[in-house]
N, CA, C and O atoms as a Tripos MOL2 file, in Angstrom:
@<TRIPOS>MOLECULE
protein
  300   299    75     0     0
PROTEIN
NO_CHARGES

@<TRIPOS>ATOM
      1 N         134.3660   67.0280   24.0830 N.3       1 MET1
      2 CA        135.7700   67.2100   24.3500 C.3       1 MET1
      3 C         136.1820   68.6560   24.0910 C.2       1 MET1
      4 O         136.9590   69.2240   24.8590 O.2       1 MET1
      5 N         135.6770   69.2480   23.0320 N.am      2 HIS2
      6 CA        136.0190   70.6360   22.7320 C.3       2 HIS2
      7 C         135.6380   71.5540   23.8900 C.2       2 HIS2
      8 O         136.3980   72.4520   24.2530 O.2       2 HIS2
      9 N         134.4610   71.3290   24.4680 N.am      3 ASP3
     10 CA        134.0130   72.1670   25.5870 C.3       3 ASP3
     11 C         134.9200   72.0090   26.7960 C.2       3 ASP3
     12 O         135.2370   72.9920   27.4650 O.2       3 ASP3
     13 N         135.3380   70.7920   27.0810 N.am      4 ILE4
     14 CA        136.2070   70.5450   28.2290 C.3       4 ILE4
     15 C         137.5440   71.2480   28.0250 C.2       4 ILE4
     16 O         138.0440   71.9070   28.9370 O.2       4 ILE4
     17 N         138.1180   71.1160   26.8530 N.am      5 VAL5
     18 CA        139.3950   71.7710   26.5480 C.3       5 VAL5
     19 C         139.2440   73.2870   26.6400 C.2       5 VAL5
     20 O         140.1120   73.9660   27.1870 O.2       5 VAL5
     21 N         138.1490   73.8170   26.1080 N.am      6 ASP6
     22 CA        137.9110   75.2590   26.1740 C.3       6 ASP6
     23 C         137.8330   75.7320   27.6180 C.2       6 ASP6
     24 O         138.4630   76.7260   27.9790 O.2       6 ASP6
     25 N         137.0800   75.0420   28.4320 N.am      7 LEU7
     26 CA        136.9710   75.4230   29.8450 C.3       7 LEU7
     27 C         138.3290   75.3850   30.5350 C.2       7 LEU7
     28 O         138.7100   76.3320   31.2240 O.2       7 LEU7
     29 N         139.0460   74.3030   30.3500 N.am      8 GLU8
     30 CA        140.3530   74.1590   30.9940 C.3       8 GLU8
     31 C         141.3290   75.2480   30.5630 C.2       8 GLU8
     32 O         142.0700   75.7760   31.3930 O.2       8 GLU8
     33 N         141.3390   75.5860   29.2910 N.am      9 THR9
     34 CA        142.2720   76.6150   28.8290 C.3       9 THR9
     35 C         141.8940   77.9910   29.3620 C.2       9 THR9
     36 O         142.7270   78.8970   29.3710 O.2       9 THR9
     37 N         140.6490   78.1590   29.8050 N.am     10 ARG10
     38 CA        140.2320   79.4120   30.4210 C.3      10 ARG10
     39 C         140.3530   79.3700   31.9390 C.2      10 ARG10
     40 O         139.9330   80.3010   32.6270 O.2      10 ARG10
     41 N         140.9300   78.2820   32.4630 N.am     11 GLY11
     42 CA        141.1620   78.1860   33.8990 C.3      11 GLY11
     43 C         140.0050   77.6310   34.7030 C.2      11 GLY11
     44 O         140.0120   77.6990   35.9330 O.2      11 GLY11
     45 N         139.0150   77.0850   34.0260 N.am     12 VAL12
     46 CA        137.8690   76.4960   34.7130 C.3      12 VAL12
     47 C         138.0960   74.9820   34.7920 C.2      12 VAL12
     48 O         138.1720   74.3230   33.7550 O.2      12 VAL12
     49 N         138.2050   74.4260   35.9880 N.am     13 PRO13
     50 CA        138.4050   72.9760   36.0980 C.3      13 PRO13
     51 C         137.2730   72.2140   35.4140 C.2      13 PRO13
     52 O         136.0960   72.5120   35.6180 O.2      13 PRO13
     53 N         137.6410   71.2410   34.6130 N.am     14 ALA14
     54 CA        136.6410   70.4790   33.8750 C.3      14 ALA14
     55 C         137.1320   69.0570   33.6630 C.2      14 ALA14
     56 O         138.3330   68.7880   33.6890 O.2      14 ALA14
     57 N         136.1950   68.1620   33.4550 N.am     15 MET15
     58 CA        136.4930   66.7650   33.1370 C.3      15 MET15
     59 C         135.2620   66.1820   32.4930 C.2      15 MET15
     60 O         134.2030   66.8100   32.4930 O.2      15 MET15
     61 N         135.3840   64.9930   31.9440 N.am     16 PHE16
     62 CA        134.2000   64.3580   31.3670 C.3      16 PHE16
     63 C         134.0990   62.9190   31.8150 C.2      16 PHE16
     64 O         135.0740   62.2960   32.2360 O.2      16 PHE16
     65 N         132.8820   62.4140   31.7080 N.am     17 ILE17
     66 CA        132.5740   61.0260   32.0470 C.3      17 ILE17
     67 C         132.0010   60.3860   30.7940 C.2      17 ILE17
     68 O         131.1240   60.9500   30.1400 O.2      17 ILE17
     69 N         132.5020   59.2120   30.4680 N.am     18 ALA18
     70 CA        132.0040   58.4830   29.2990 C.3      18 ALA18
     71 C         132.0640   56.9900   29.5940 C.2      18 ALA18
     72 O         132.7310   56.5580   30.5350 O.2      18 ALA18
     73 N         131.3750   56.2230   28.7960 N.am     19 SER19
     74 CA        131.4650   54.7760   28.9790 C.3      19 SER19
     75 C         132.7750   54.2690   28.3740 C.2      19 SER19
     76 O         133.3470   54.8840   27.4740 O.2      19 SER19
     77 N         133.2230   53.1480   28.8880 N.am     20 ASP20
     78 CA        134.5760   52.6640   28.5980 C.3      20 ASP20
     79 C         134.8160   52.2380   27.1470 C.2      20 ASP20
     80 O         135.9620   51.9830   26.7770 O.2      20 ASP20
     81 N         133.7940   52.1550   26.3320 N.am     21 VAL21
     82 CA        134.0310   51.8480   24.9210 C.3      21 VAL21
     83 C         134.6150   53.0460   24.1810 C.2      21 VAL21
     84 O         135.0280   52.9210   23.0280 O.2      21 VAL21
     85 N         134.6520   54.2040   24.8350 N.am     22 PHE22
     86 CA        135.1480   55.4230   24.1930 C.3      22 PHE22
     87 C         136.5560   55.8190   24.6430 C.2      22 PHE22
     88 O         136.9880   56.9400   24.3760 O.2      22 PHE22
     89 N         137.2710   54.9330   25.3130 N.am     23 VAL23
     90 CA        138.6190   55.2390   25.7890 C.3      23 VAL23
     91 C         139.5250   55.6510   24.6320 C.2      23 VAL23
     92 O         140.1360   56.7190   24.6770 O.2      23 VAL23
     93 N         139.6170   54.8320   23.6150 N.am     24 GLN24
     94 CA        140.5020   55.1070   22.4770 C.3      24 GLN24
     95 C         140.0960   56.3970   21.7630 C.2      24 GLN24
     96 O         140.9560   57.2100   21.4230 O.2      24 GLN24
     97 N         138.8130   56.5910   21.5370 N.am     25 ALA25
     98 CA        138.3360   57.7980   20.8530 C.3      25 ALA25
     99 C         138.6550   59.0440   21.6670 C.2      25 ALA25
    100 O         139.0630   60.0620   21.1080 O.2      25 ALA25
    101 N         138.4730   58.9710   22.9650 N.am     26 ALA26
    102 CA        138.7630   60.1290   23.8240 C.3      26 ALA26
    103 C         140.2470   60.4610   23.8080 C.2      26 ALA26
    104 O         140.6240   61.6300   23.7260 O.2      26 ALA26
    105 N         141.0770   59.4510   23.8850 N.am     27 GLU27
    106 CA        142.5220   59.6700   23.8530 C.3      27 GLU27
    107 C         142.9370   60.2910   22.5130 C.2      27 GLU27
    108 O         143.7240   61.2370   22.4830 O.2      27 GLU27
    109 N         142.4170   59.7680   21.4330 N.am     28 SER28
    110 CA        142.7500   60.3010   20.1080 C.3      28 SER28
    111 C         142.3110   61.7500   19.9600 C.2      28 SER28
    112 O         143.0610   62.5830   19.4500 O.2      28 SER28
    113 N         141.0970   62.0480   20.4040 N.am     29 GLN29
    114 CA        140.6000   63.4150   20.2600 C.3      29 GLN29
    115 C         141.3560   64.3830   21.1740 C.2      29 GLN29
    116 O         141.6630   65.5020   20.7650 O.2      29 GLN29
    117 N         141.6570   63.9650   22.3990 N.am     30 ALA30
    118 CA        142.4240   64.8210   23.2980 C.3      30 ALA30
    119 C         143.7890   65.1370   22.7010 C.2      30 ALA30
    120 O         144.2360   66.2830   22.7510 O.2      30 ALA30
    121 N         144.4400   64.1540   22.1480 N.am     31 ASN31
    122 CA        145.7350   64.3720   21.5090 C.3      31 ASN31
    123 C         145.6160   65.2840   20.2960 C.2      31 ASN31
    124 O         146.4470   66.1710   20.0970 O.2      31 ASN31
    125 N         144.5820   65.0690   19.4850 N.am     32 ALA32
    126 CA        144.3810   65.8940   18.2970 C.3      32 ALA32
    127 C         144.1220   67.3550   18.6580 C.2      32 ALA32
    128 O         144.4940   68.2610   17.9120 O.2      32 ALA32
    129 N         143.4840   67.5750   19.8010 N.am     33 LEU33
    130 CA        143.2030   68.9360   20.2520 C.3      33 LEU33
    131 C         144.3830   69.5540   21.0000 C.2      33 LEU33
    132 O         144.3210   70.7050   21.4320 O.2      33 LEU33
    133 N         145.4520   68.7820   21.1460 N.am     34 GLY34
    134 CA        146.6350   69.2890   21.8260 C.3      34 GLY34
    135 C         146.4910   69.3730   23.3270 C.2      34 GLY34
    136 O         147.1820   70.1590   23.9750 O.2      34 GLY34
    137 N         145.6000   68.5730   23.8890 N.am     35 PHE35
    138 CA        145.3660   68.6030   25.3270 C.3      35 PHE35
    139 C         145.2650   67.1770   25.8670 C.2      35 PHE35
    140 O         144.2030   66.7540   26.3240 O.2      35 PHE35
    141 N         146.3690   66.4440   25.8120 N.am     36 PRO36
    142 CA        146.3150   65.0300   26.2130 C.3      36 PRO36
    143 C         146.0480   64.8080   27.6980 C.2      36 PRO36
    144 O         145.7400   63.6900   28.1090 O.2      36 PRO36
    145 N         146.1620   65.8600   28.5060 N.am     37 THR37
    146 CA        145.9590   65.7020   29.9450 C.3      37 THR37
    147 C         144.5290   65.9650   30.3830 C.2      37 THR37
    148 O         144.2470   65.9890   31.5810 O.2      37 THR37
    149 N         143.6100   66.1640   29.4240 N.am     38 VAL38
    150 CA        142.2190   66.3960   29.7990 C.3      38 VAL38
    151 C         141.7670   65.2680   30.7270 C.2      38 VAL38
    152 O         141.9820   64.0900   30.4430 O.2      38 VAL38
    153 N         141.1480   65.6430   31.8220 N.am     39 GLN39
    154 CA        140.7470   64.6560   32.8200 C.3      39 GLN39
    155 C         139.4710   63.9490   32.3930 C.2      39 GLN39
    156 O         138.5670   64.5490   31.8120 O.2      39 GLN39
    157 N         139.4230   62.6650   32.6970 N.am     40 ARG40
    158 CA        138.2990   61.8400   32.2680 C.3      40 ARG40
    159 C         138.0950   60.6820   33.2210 C.2      40 ARG40
    160 O         139.0290   60.2190   33.8760 O.2      40 ARG40
    161 N         136.8720   60.2280   33.2860 N.am     41 VAL41
    162 CA        136.5170   59.0300   34.0490 C.3      41 VAL41
    163 C         135.6540   58.1750   33.1310 C.2      41 VAL41
    164 O         134.6940   58.6540   32.5270 O.2      41 VAL41
    165 N         136.0120   56.9230   33.0420 N.am     42 PHE42
    166 CA        135.2370   55.9920   32.2180 C.3      42 PHE42
    167 C         134.4820   55.0300   33.1210 C.2      42 PHE42
    168 O         135.0170   54.5290   34.1100 O.2      42 PHE42
    169 N         133.2410   54.7860   32.7630 N.am     43 VAL43
    170 CA        132.3910   53.8680   33.5100 C.3      43 VAL43
    171 C         132.0240   52.7030   32.5960 C.2      43 VAL43
    172 O         132.1130   52.8170   31.3740 O.2      43 VAL43
    173 N         131.6130   51.5890   33.1840 N.am     44 PRO44
    174 CA        131.2800   50.4230   32.3680 C.3      44 PRO44
    175 C         130.1420   50.6960   31.3780 C.2      44 PRO44
    176 O         129.1590   51.3650   31.6950 O.2      44 PRO44
    177 N         130.3100   50.1610   30.1880 N.am     45 HIS45
    178 CA        129.3100   50.2370   29.1240 C.3      45 HIS45
    179 C         128.4030   49.0250   29.2550 C.2      45 HIS45
    180 O         128.8820   47.9880   29.7150 O.2      45 HIS45
    181 N         127.1620   49.0760   28.8950 N.am     46 PRO46
    182 CA        126.4070   50.2040   28.3570 C.3      46 PRO46
    183 C         125.7710   51.0370   29.4680 C.2      46 PRO46
    184 O         125.7100   50.6230   30.6260 O.2      46 PRO46
    185 N         125.3090   52.1980   29.0880 N.am     47 ILE47
    186 CA        124.6470   53.1150   30.0080 C.3      47 ILE47
    187 C         123.1390   53.1430   29.7550 C.2      47 ILE47
    188 O         122.3470   53.1140   30.6970 O.2      47 ILE47
    189 N         122.7540   53.2000   28.5060 N.am     48 GLN48
    190 CA        121.3680   53.4950   28.1440 C.3      48 GLN48
    191 C         120.3310   52.5250   28.6900 C.2      48 GLN48
    192 O         119.1730   52.9080   28.8610 O.2      48 GLN48
    193 N         120.7020   51.3000   28.9660 N.am     49 ASP49
    194 CA        119.7200   50.3250   29.4350 C.3      49 ASP49
    195 C         119.6840   50.1730   30.9530 C.2      49 ASP49
    196 O         118.9710   49.3150   31.4730 O.2      49 ASP49
    197 N         120.4330   50.9810   31.6530 N.am     50 ARG50
    198 CA        120.4740   50.8590   33.1160 C.3      50 ARG50
    199 C         119.2450   51.4880   33.7610 C.2      50 ARG50
    200 O         118.6940   52.4740   33.2710 O.2      50 ARG50
    201 N         118.8370   50.8940   34.8640 N.am     51 THR51
    202 CA        117.7290   51.4620   35.6360 C.3      51 THR51
    203 C         118.2440   52.6590   36.4320 C.2      51 THR51
    204 O         119.4510   52.8750   36.5400 O.2      51 THR51
    205 N         117.3250   53.4220   36.9790 N.am     52 ASP52
    206 CA        117.7150   54.5590   37.8200 C.3      52 ASP52
    207 C         118.5720   54.0980   38.9960 C.2      52 ASP52
    208 O         119.5700   54.7390   39.3270 O.2      52 ASP52
    209 N         118.1900   52.9980   39.6240 N.am     53 ASP53
    210 CA        118.9690   52.4800   40.7520 C.3      53 ASP53
    211 C         120.3710   52.0600   40.3130 C.2      53 ASP53
    212 O         121.3430   52.3060   41.0270 O.2      53 ASP53
    213 N         120.4770   51.4360   39.1600 N.am     54 GLU54
    214 CA        121.7940   51.0490   38.6390 C.3      54 GLU54
    215 C         122.6460   52.2820   38.3360 C.2      54 GLU54
    216 O         123.8490   52.2840   38.5960 O.2      54 GLU54
    217 N         122.0290   53.3230   37.7890 N.am     55 MET55
    218 CA        122.7740   54.5510   37.5000 C.3      55 MET55
    219 C         123.2480   55.2200   38.7850 C.2      55 MET55
    220 O         124.3650   55.7350   38.8410 O.2      55 MET55
    221 N         122.4080   55.2160   39.8140 N.am     56 ARG56
    222 CA        122.8340   55.7780   41.1060 C.3      56 ARG56
    223 C         124.0100   54.9870   41.6760 C.2      56 ARG56
    224 O         124.9650   55.5690   42.1900 O.2      56 ARG56
    225 N         123.9380   53.6840   41.5830 N.am     57 ALA57
    226 CA        125.0360   52.8410   42.0860 C.3      57 ALA57
    227 C         126.3100   53.0940   41.2860 C.2      57 ALA57
    228 O         127.3980   53.1460   41.8580 O.2      57 ALA57
    229 N         126.1850   53.2490   39.9870 N.am     58 LEU58
    230 CA        127.3390   53.5380   39.1390 C.3      58 LEU58
    231 C         127.9420   54.8930   39.5070 C.2      58 LEU58
    232 O         129.1610   55.0310   39.6080 O.2      58 LEU58
    233 N         127.0910   55.8790   39.7030 N.am     59 ALA59
    234 CA        127.5650   57.2100   40.1070 C.3      59 ALA59
    235 C         128.2540   57.1370   41.4650 C.2      59 ALA59
    236 O         129.3210   57.7230   41.6500 O.2      59 ALA59
    237 N         127.6620   56.4320   42.4020 N.am     60 ASP60
    238 CA        128.2700   56.2870   43.7310 C.3      60 ASP60
    239 C         129.6380   55.6190   43.6420 C.2      60 ASP60
    240 O         130.5830   56.0380   44.3100 O.2      60 ASP60
    241 N         129.7400   54.5930   42.8270 N.am     61 SER61
    242 CA        131.0110   53.8690   42.7210 C.3      61 SER61
    243 C         132.0720   54.6730   41.9780 C.2      61 SER61
    244 O         133.2640   54.3990   42.1130 O.2      61 SER61
    245 N         131.6560   55.6520   41.2030 N.am     62 SER62
    246 CA        132.5860   56.4780   40.4280 C.3      62 SER62
    247 C         132.9220   57.7980   41.1080 C.2      62 SER62
    248 O         133.8000   58.5270   40.6470 O.2      62 SER62
    249 N         132.2420   58.1070   42.1850 N.am     63 TYR63
    250 CA        132.3570   59.4120   42.8400 C.3      63 TYR63
    251 C         133.8010   59.8010   43.1510 C.2      63 TYR63
    252 O         134.2310   60.8960   42.7910 O.2      63 TYR63
    253 N         134.5450   58.9360   43.8030 N.am     64 ASP64
    254 CA        135.9290   59.2660   44.1740 C.3      64 ASP64
    255 C         136.7880   59.5580   42.9450 C.2      64 ASP64
    256 O         137.6090   60.4760   42.9670 O.2      64 ASP64
    257 N         136.6070   58.7950   41.8910 N.am     65 SER65
    258 CA        137.3620   59.0310   40.6530 C.3      65 SER65
    259 C         136.9870   60.3620   40.0190 C.2      65 SER65
    260 O         137.8450   61.0620   39.4810 O.2      65 SER65
    261 N         135.7140   60.7100   40.0800 N.am     66 ILE66
    262 CA        135.2530   61.9760   39.5080 C.3      66 ILE66
    263 C         135.8320   63.1510   40.2820 C.2      66 ILE66
    264 O         136.3250   64.1080   39.6840 O.2      66 ILE66
    265 N         135.7750   63.0850   41.6040 N.am     67 VAL67
    266 CA        136.3380   64.1660   42.4350 C.3      67 VAL67
    267 C         137.8410   64.2790   42.1870 C.2      67 VAL67
    268 O         138.3620   65.3870   42.0650 O.2      67 VAL67
    269 N         138.5300   63.1690   42.1140 N.am     68 ALA68
    270 CA        139.9780   63.2090   41.8490 C.3      68 ALA68
    271 C         140.2620   63.8400   40.4960 C.2      68 ALA68
    272 O         141.2100   64.6150   40.3740 O.2      68 ALA68
    273 N         139.4730   63.5330   39.4840 N.am     69 ALA69
    274 CA        139.6990   64.0750   38.1410 C.3      69 ALA69
    275 C         139.4540   65.5800   38.0960 C.2      69 ALA69
    276 O         140.2100   66.3110   37.4570 O.2      69 ALA69
    277 N         138.4090   66.0450   38.7660 N.am     70 ILE70
    278 CA        138.0750   67.4660   38.6920 C.3      70 ILE70
    279 C         139.0260   68.3220   39.5420 C.2      70 ILE70
    280 O         139.1370   69.5300   39.3320 O.2      70 ILE70
    281 N         139.6940   67.7000   40.4820 N.am     71 THR71
    282 CA        140.5970   68.4680   41.3490 C.3      71 THR71
    283 C         142.0640   68.2950   40.9880 C.2      71 THR71
    284 O         142.9280   68.8920   41.6300 O.2      71 THR71
    285 N         142.3610   67.4980   39.9850 N.am     72 LYS72
    286 CA        143.7400   67.2580   39.5900 C.3      72 LYS72
    287 C         144.2660   68.3930   38.7270 C.2      72 LYS72
    288 O         143.5660   68.8570   37.8270 O.2      72 LYS72
    289 N         145.4760   68.8420   38.9830 N.am     73 GLN73
    290 CA        146.1200   69.8670   38.1570 C.3      73 GLN73
    291 C         146.4520   69.2580   36.8050 C.2      73 GLN73
    292 O         146.9760   68.1460   36.7350 O.2      73 GLN73
    293 N         146.1480   69.9840   35.7190 N.am     74 THR74
    294 CA        146.4290   69.4720   34.3900 C.3      74 THR74
    295 C         147.5520   70.2320   33.6980 C.2      74 THR74
    296 O         147.9700   69.8420   32.6070 O.2      74 THR74
    297 N         148.0400   71.2840   34.2920 N.am     75 SER75
    298 CA        149.1140   72.0380   33.6180 C.3      75 SER75
    299 C         150.4340   71.9040   34.3350 C.2      75 SER75
    300 O         151.4340   72.4740   33.8980 O.2      75 SER75
@<TRIPOS>BOND
     1     1     2 1
     2     2     3 1
     3     3     4 2
     4     3     5 am
     5     5     6 1
     6     6     7 1
     7     7     8 2
     8     7     9 am
     9     9    10 1
    10    10    11 1
    11    11    12 2
    12    11    13 am
    13    13    14 1
    14    14    15 1
    15    15    16 2
    16    15    17 am
    17    17    18 1
    18    18    19 1
    19    19    20 2
    20    19    21 am
    21    21    22 1
    22    22    23 1
    23    23    24 2
    24    23    25 am
    25    25    26 1
    26    26    27 1
    27    27    28 2
    28    27    29 am
    29    29    30 1
    30    30    31 1
    31    31    32 2
    32    31    33 am
    33    33    34 1
    34    34    35 1
    35    35    36 2
    36    35    37 am
    37    37    38 1
    38    38    39 1
    39    39    40 2
    40    39    41 am
    41    41    42 1
    42    42    43 1
    43    43    44 2
    44    43    45 am
    45    45    46 1
    46    46    47 1
    47    47    48 2
    48    47    49 am
    49    49    50 1
    50    50    51 1
    51    51    52 2
    52    51    53 am
    53    53    54 1
    54    54    55 1
    55    55    56 2
    56    55    57 am
    57    57    58 1
    58    58    59 1
    59    59    60 2
    60    59    61 am
    61    61    62 1
    62    62    63 1
    63    63    64 2
    64    63    65 am
    65    65    66 1
    66    66    67 1
    67    67    68 2
    68    67    69 am
    69    69    70 1
    70    70    71 1
    71    71    72 2
    72    71    73 am
    73    73    74 1
    74    74    75 1
    75    75    76 2
    76    75    77 am
    77    77    78 1
    78    78    79 1
    79    79    80 2
    80    79    81 am
    81    81    82 1
    82    82    83 1
    83    83    84 2
    84    83    85 am
    85    85    86 1
    86    86    87 1
    87    87    88 2
    88    87    89 am
    89    89    90 1
    90    90    91 1
    91    91    92 2
    92    91    93 am
    93    93    94 1
    94    94    95 1
    95    95    96 2
    96    95    97 am
    97    97    98 1
    98    98    99 1
    99    99   100 2
   100    99   101 am
   101   101   102 1
   102   102   103 1
   103   103   104 2
   104   103   105 am
   105   105   106 1
   106   106   107 1
   107   107   108 2
   108   107   109 am
   109   109   110 1
   110   110   111 1
   111   111   112 2
   112   111   113 am
   113   113   114 1
   114   114   115 1
   115   115   116 2
   116   115   117 am
   117   117   118 1
   118   118   119 1
   119   119   120 2
   120   119   121 am
   121   121   122 1
   122   122   123 1
   123   123   124 2
   124   123   125 am
   125   125   126 1
   126   126   127 1
   127   127   128 2
   128   127   129 am
   129   129   130 1
   130   130   131 1
   131   131   132 2
   132   131   133 am
   133   133   134 1
   134   134   135 1
   135   135   136 2
   136   135   137 am
   137   137   138 1
   138   138   139 1
   139   139   140 2
   140   139   141 am
   141   141   142 1
   142   142   143 1
   143   143   144 2
   144   143   145 am
   145   145   146 1
   146   146   147 1
   147   147   148 2
   148   147   149 am
   149   149   150 1
   150   150   151 1
   151   151   152 2
   152   151   153 am
   153   153   154 1
   154   154   155 1
   155   155   156 2
   156   155   157 am
   157   157   158 1
   158   158   159 1
   159   159   160 2
   160   159   161 am
   161   161   162 1
   162   162   163 1
   163   163   164 2
   164   163   165 am
   165   165   166 1
   166   166   167 1
   167   167   168 2
   168   167   169 am
   169   169   170 1
   170   170   171 1
   171   171   172 2
   172   171   173 am
   173   173   174 1
   174   174   175 1
   175   175   176 2
   176   175   177 am
   177   177   178 1
   178   178   179 1
   179   179   180 2
   180   179   181 am
   181   181   182 1
   182   182   183 1
   183   183   184 2
   184   183   185 am
   185   185   186 1
   186   186   187 1
   187   187   188 2
   188   187   189 am
   189   189   190 1
   190   190   191 1
   191   191   192 2
   192   191   193 am
   193   193   194 1
   194   194   195 1
   195   195   196 2
   196   195   197 am
   197   197   198 1
   198   198   199 1
   199   199   200 2
   200   199   201 am
   201   201   202 1
   202   202   203 1
   203   203   204 2
   204   203   205 am
   205   205   206 1
   206   206   207 1
   207   207   208 2
   208   207   209 am
   209   209   210 1
   210   210   211 1
   211   211   212 2
   212   211   213 am
   213   213   214 1
   214   214   215 1
   215   215   216 2
   216   215   217 am
   217   217   218 1
   218   218   219 1
   219   219   220 2
   220   219   221 am
   221   221   222 1
   222   222   223 1
   223   223   224 2
   224   223   225 am
   225   225   226 1
   226   226   227 1
   227   227   228 2
   228   227   229 am
   229   229   230 1
   230   230   231 1
   231   231   232 2
   232   231   233 am
   233   233   234 1
   234   234   235 1
   235   235   236 2
   236   235   237 am
   237   237   238 1
   238   238   239 1
   239   239   240 2
   240   239   241 am
   241   241   242 1
   242   242   243 1
   243   243   244 2
   244   243   245 am
   245   245   246 1
   246   246   247 1
   247   247   248 2
   248   247   249 am
   249   249   250 1
   250   250   251 1
   251   251   252 2
   252   251   253 am
   253   253   254 1
   254   254   255 1
   255   255   256 2
   256   255   257 am
   257   257   258 1
   258   258   259 1
   259   259   260 2
   260   259   261 am
   261   261   262 1
   262   262   263 1
   263   263   264 2
   264   263   265 am
   265   265   266 1
   266   266   267 1
   267   267   268 2
   268   267   269 am
   269   269   270 1
   270   270   271 1
   271   271   272 2
   272   271   273 am
   273   273   274 1
   274   274   275 1
   275   275   276 2
   276   275   277 am
   277   277   278 1
   278   278   279 1
   279   279   280 2
   280   279   281 am
   281   281   282 1
   282   282   283 1
   283   283   284 2
   284   283   285 am
   285   285   286 1
   286   286   287 1
   287   287   288 2
   288   287   289 am
   289   289   290 1
   290   290   291 1
   291   291   292 2
   292   291   293 am
   293   293   294 1
   294   294   295 1
   295   295   296 2
   296   295   297 am
   297   297   298 1
   298   298   299 1
   299   299   300 2
@<TRIPOS>SUBSTRUCTURE
     1 MET1         2 RESIDUE 1 A MET
     2 HIS2         6 RESIDUE 1 A HIS
     3 ASP3        10 RESIDUE 1 A ASP
     4 ILE4        14 RESIDUE 1 A ILE
     5 VAL5        18 RESIDUE 1 A VAL
     6 ASP6        22 RESIDUE 1 A ASP
     7 LEU7        26 RESIDUE 1 A LEU
     8 GLU8        30 RESIDUE 1 A GLU
     9 THR9        34 RESIDUE 1 A THR
    10 ARG10       38 RESIDUE 1 A ARG
    11 GLY11       42 RESIDUE 1 A GLY
    12 VAL12       46 RESIDUE 1 A VAL
    13 PRO13       50 RESIDUE 1 A PRO
    14 ALA14       54 RESIDUE 1 A ALA
    15 MET15       58 RESIDUE 1 A MET
    16 PHE16       62 RESIDUE 1 A PHE
    17 ILE17       66 RESIDUE 1 A ILE
    18 ALA18       70 RESIDUE 1 A ALA
    19 SER19       74 RESIDUE 1 A SER
    20 ASP20       78 RESIDUE 1 A ASP
    21 VAL21       82 RESIDUE 1 A VAL
    22 PHE22       86 RESIDUE 1 A PHE
    23 VAL23       90 RESIDUE 1 A VAL
    24 GLN24       94 RESIDUE 1 A GLN
    25 ALA25       98 RESIDUE 1 A ALA
    26 ALA26      102 RESIDUE 1 A ALA
    27 GLU27      106 RESIDUE 1 A GLU
    28 SER28      110 RESIDUE 1 A SER
    29 GLN29      114 RESIDUE 1 A GLN
    30 ALA30      118 RESIDUE 1 A ALA
    31 ASN31      122 RESIDUE 1 A ASN
    32 ALA32      126 RESIDUE 1 A ALA
    33 LEU33      130 RESIDUE 1 A LEU
    34 GLY34      134 RESIDUE 1 A GLY
    35 PHE35      138 RESIDUE 1 A PHE
    36 PRO36      142 RESIDUE 1 A PRO
    37 THR37      146 RESIDUE 1 A THR
    38 VAL38      150 RESIDUE 1 A VAL
    39 GLN39      154 RESIDUE 1 A GLN
    40 ARG40      158 RESIDUE 1 A ARG
    41 VAL41      162 RESIDUE 1 A VAL
    42 PHE42      166 RESIDUE 1 A PHE
    43 VAL43      170 RESIDUE 1 A VAL
    44 PRO44      174 RESIDUE 1 A PRO
    45 HIS45      178 RESIDUE 1 A HIS
    46 PRO46      182 RESIDUE 1 A PRO
    47 ILE47      186 RESIDUE 1 A ILE
    48 GLN48      190 RESIDUE 1 A GLN
    49 ASP49      194 RESIDUE 1 A ASP
    50 ARG50      198 RESIDUE 1 A ARG
    51 THR51      202 RESIDUE 1 A THR
    52 ASP52      206 RESIDUE 1 A ASP
    53 ASP53      210 RESIDUE 1 A ASP
    54 GLU54      214 RESIDUE 1 A GLU
    55 MET55      218 RESIDUE 1 A MET
    56 ARG56      222 RESIDUE 1 A ARG
    57 ALA57      226 RESIDUE 1 A ALA
    58 LEU58      230 RESIDUE 1 A LEU
    59 ALA59      234 RESIDUE 1 A ALA
    60 ASP60      238 RESIDUE 1 A ASP
    61 SER61      242 RESIDUE 1 A SER
    62 SER62      246 RESIDUE 1 A SER
    63 TYR63      250 RESIDUE 1 A TYR
    64 ASP64      254 RESIDUE 1 A ASP
    65 SER65      258 RESIDUE 1 A SER
    66 ILE66      262 RESIDUE 1 A ILE
    67 VAL67      266 RESIDUE 1 A VAL
    68 ALA68      270 RESIDUE 1 A ALA
    69 ALA69      274 RESIDUE 1 A ALA
    70 ILE70      278 RESIDUE 1 A ILE
    71 THR71      282 RESIDUE 1 A THR
    72 LYS72      286 RESIDUE 1 A LYS
    73 GLN73      290 RESIDUE 1 A GLN
    74 THR74      294 RESIDUE 1 A THR
    75 SER75      298 RESIDUE 1 A SER
């Protein structure tokens, strides 16, 4: 999160992807860093046990959300 906030404050579009069990933690940390508008996309948990094909399908299904997050104005 610190890296994303740093990039954004320097004018570099940034966002992060995490599994959905981290929604609350991400919101809390973004608020604590004073950047509640940091863009994010959450995908279904768990990640670590997925096959390569499952990860590709997950990435494909998340693509539109990722593009929208990275191109959205945050200021």
